[in-house]
N, C-alpha and C positions, 0 to 999 in steps of 0.2 A: 504494500500500500504506500502511495506517495504522500509526502508531507507538503506538497505544493498545493496552495489554495488558488484555484483558477477562478473562483467566484468573486473575489475581491478585486477592486480596481488597482492598477499600478500606483505605487506611491514612492516618492523620492526617498523616503526613509528606509526603503528596502536596499538601497545601494550602499555598499561599503567600500572602503579604500584601505590601502596599506602604504607605508612610507616609500617614496621613490628611492631606489637604491643608488641612483646617480643624479641627484637634483642639480648638480653643477653643469651637466651636459644636456644639450638638446638631442634627443633621439626619438625616432618615430615608433610608436606602438600602433599596430594594426590588429583589430579584432573583427573577425567575420562571423556573423550569426546567420547561417543559411536557412534556418527553419522558422523564421518570424511569421506569425499569423495574426490577423485581425479579422474583423467582419465589416463588410461594406455597409455603411449606414443607410444607403438608399435601397439596396436589394436584400440585405441580410445574408448574402452569400459570403463564404470565406475568401479572404485575400491572403496571398502568400508572397513572401519576399525575402530578400537577403539584405541584412543591415551590415554596413562596413563602417566601423569607427576607426579613424586615423587621427591620432593625437600625440602631442608632445606634452608630457607630464611636467608639472612644476614640483610641488612638494609631495603629492600623492599619486598613486595609480589605482585604477578600478580593480576590485576583487571580482574575478570572473564568475564565480558561482552566484554571487549576489546579482550581478548583471543578468545572468541567465534566468534566475527566478523572477526578477523584475520584468524582463521581456515576456516571459510566459504569461504574465497577468494580462497582457494585451489580447490574448487569444480570443476572448469573448467580448471584446470592446468594439462597438460600432464607431468607426473613426476613419476619416479620409486620410489618404497617404500624406498629403501636405501637412496636415495637423499632427499626425503621429510622429513624423520625422522631427519636426520642430519641437514638439513636447519632449521627446526622448533626449534630444540635444540639450534643451534647457535644463532638464533634470540632471543629466550627466555633468554639465558645467557647474551646476549648483553644488554638487557633491565633490567632484574631482578637482575643480579649479585649474584646468589645463592651461598651458601657455597658448596652445592652438588646438582646435579640434574640427574635423570635418566628419559629418555623418551622412553617408550615402545610403539611400533606400532604393533597391532595385526590385520592383514588383513584377510578378509574372503576368503574362498577357491575359487580358480579359476582353473578350469580344474582338480579338485580333490587335489590341492596343496594349503596349506595355508602358510603364512609367518609371522614371528614375528621378528621385528627389534628392537634392544635395543642399544641406544646410551647414553653415560654417560659423565658427566662433574664434575670435582672437582676443586674448586677454587685454584689457585696457581700452577696448573699443565699445 
């Protein structure tokens, strides 16, 4: 039996960090989440996509299990691609405080049309 609660909405408090082992250096961290799912708010049909986080950490790095559990909570959420990519980036930035971060959402075709949403954050802007 899984301890993952998919009935609750995603919340920024689910995300956890650990200290950046090399805060003096800019280095790129890329995380690919190929099984991201939500629900189309218009049709109620499932939407599938891949999320790619590319970020340069400052003082902390995201803990991957917490990110996975947070993303799984979107499974039953009716939300547009543009909204979800920006919401996830906002929550990520709120917790991790990266120097830079780009979140790319590549969603599978629906009706012969696919969408890619790219949201960016730069510290201090």
